C-alpha positions in Angstrom: 0.0 0.0 0.0 1.2 3.5 -0.7 1.0 6.1 2.0 -0.8 9.3 1.3 2.4 11.4 1.5 4.0 9.1 -1.2 1.0 9.6 -3.5 0.6 13.3 -2.9 4.4 14.0 -3.1 4.9 11.9 -6.2 2.0 13.6 -8.0 3.2 17.0 -7.0 6.8 16.4 -8.2 5.7 14.9 -11.5 3.5 17.9 -12.1 6.2 20.3 -11.4 8.6 18.4 -13.6 6.1 18.6 -16.4 5.9 22.3 -16.0 9.6 22.9 -16.1 10.4 20.4 -19.0 10.8 22.2 -22.3 8.2 21.3 -24.9 5.9 19.6 -22.5 3.1 22.2 -22.8 3.0 21.7 -26.6 2.8 18.0 -26.2 0.1 18.2 -23.7 -1.9 20.5 -26.0 -1.5 18.0 -28.9 -2.7 15.1 -26.7 -5.7 17.2 -25.5 -6.6 17.9 -29.1 -6.5 14.3 -30.0 -8.8 13.4 -27.1 -11.3 16.2 -27.6 -13.5 14.2 -30.0 -13.6 11.4 -27.5 -14.5 13.8 -24.7 -17.3 15.3 -26.8 -18.7 11.9 -27.6 -18.7 11.0 -24.0 -20.4 14.1 -23.0 -23.0 13.7 -25.7 -23.7 10.2 -24.7 -24.1 11.3 -21.0 -26.6 14.0 -21.9 -28.6 11.8 -24.1 -28.9 9.1 -21.4 -29.9 11.7 -19.0 -32.6 13.2 -21.2 -34.0 9.7 -21.9 -34.0 9.0 -18.2 -35.7 12.2 -17.3 -38.3 11.7 -20.2 -39.0 8.2 -19.0 -39.8 9.4 -15.5 -41.9 12.4 -16.4 -43.6 12.4 -19.8 -45.6 9.1 -19.8 -46.1 9.1 -15.9 -47.2 12.6 -15.5 -50.6 11.6 -14.3 -49.1 9.2 -11.8 -46.9 11.9 -10.4 -49.9 14.3 -10.0 -51.8 11.4 -8.1 -48.7 11.0 -5.9 -48.6 14.6 -5.1 -52.3 14.6 -4.1 -51.7 11.4 -1.9 -48.7 13.0 -0.2 -50.6 16.1 0.7 -53.5 14.1 2.1 -51.0 11.9 3.9 -49.3 14.8 5.6 -52.6 16.3 6.7 -54.7 13.2 7.6 -51.9 10.8 8.5 -53.2 8.2 6.1 -53.7 7.6 2.4 -56.9 8.9 0.9 -59.6 6.5 0.0 -60.6 7.9 -3.3 -59.2 10.2 -6.1 -61.2 10.8 -9.3 -59.3 11.1 -12.6 -59.8 11.6 -16.2 -59.3 9.1 -19.1 -55.5 10.1 -19.9 -54.5 9.9 -16.2 -56.5 6.5 -15.9 -54.5 5.1 -19.0 -51.3 6.5 -17.8 -51.8 4.8 -14.4 -52.7 1.5 -16.2 -49.6 1.7 -18.4 -47.5 2.4 -15.3 -48.7 -0.9 -13.8 -48.0 -2.8 -17.0 -44.5 -1.1 -17.5 -43.3 -1.8 -14.0 -45.1 -5.3 -14.0 -47.2 -4.3 -10.9 -50.4 -6.3 -10.3 -53.5 -4.3 -11.6 -56.6 -4.4 -9.5 -59.4 -3.0 -11.6 -63.0 -3.4 -10.6 -66.4 -2.0 -11.4 -68.1 -0.2 -8.6 -71.9 -0.8 -7.8 -72.6 2.6 -9.4 -71.0 1.5 -12.7 -67.8 3.5 -12.4 -64.4 1.8 -12.8 -62.0 1.7 -10.0 -58.3 0.9 -9.7 -56.1 0.5 -6.6 -52.9 2.5 -6.5 -50.9 2.6 -3.3 -53.8 2.1 -0.8 -56.0 4.6 -2.7 -58.9 3.7 -5.0 -58.7 5.7 -8.2 -62.1 6.2 -9.9 -62.4 6.9 -13.6 -64.6 9.9 -14.5 -64.7 9.8 -18.4 -67.0 12.8 -18.5 -64.2 15.1 -17.1 -61.2 16.5 -18.8 -58.8 13.7 -19.9 -56.0 15.0 -17.7 -58.2 15.7 -14.7 -57.0 14.7 -11.2 -59.5 15.5 -8.5 -59.0 16.2 -4.8 -58.7 13.2 -2.5 -61.5 12.3 -0.2 -62.5 9.5 2.2 -65.6 7.6 2.6 -66.6 9.5 5.6 -66.1 12.8 3.7 -68.4 11.5 0.9 -71.1 10.7 3.4 -71.2 14.2 5.0 
């Protein structure tokens, strides 16, 4: 094993020697120019992967994210997940696609009043096709609905 002093001292001496040696700056510049296309390609690849990852997490699952925000707000105020949240068709399909994509079990049922219901993280999501496609309603409990 190398001691820290040996590593730091060796690096410092080598760096100073490179600065003092004649012609070393031109050689370093040439080497840097040769590597620039590789550096650019790696940076482009990194930004492409990051954009794809961000798009994967946000674009198709936008409705899921809005539902989660509603659930978190209710959880903070009531200390439990809400019983129900009503959503439009686009959010419903986004939630269904989320279950399929991440291979989660889908629990879809038809309520006694004819509406479709899907369970998502302890909350029953109710489909409201007559509302705007990207609609996400406020959460509520069964006791709230009875009042």
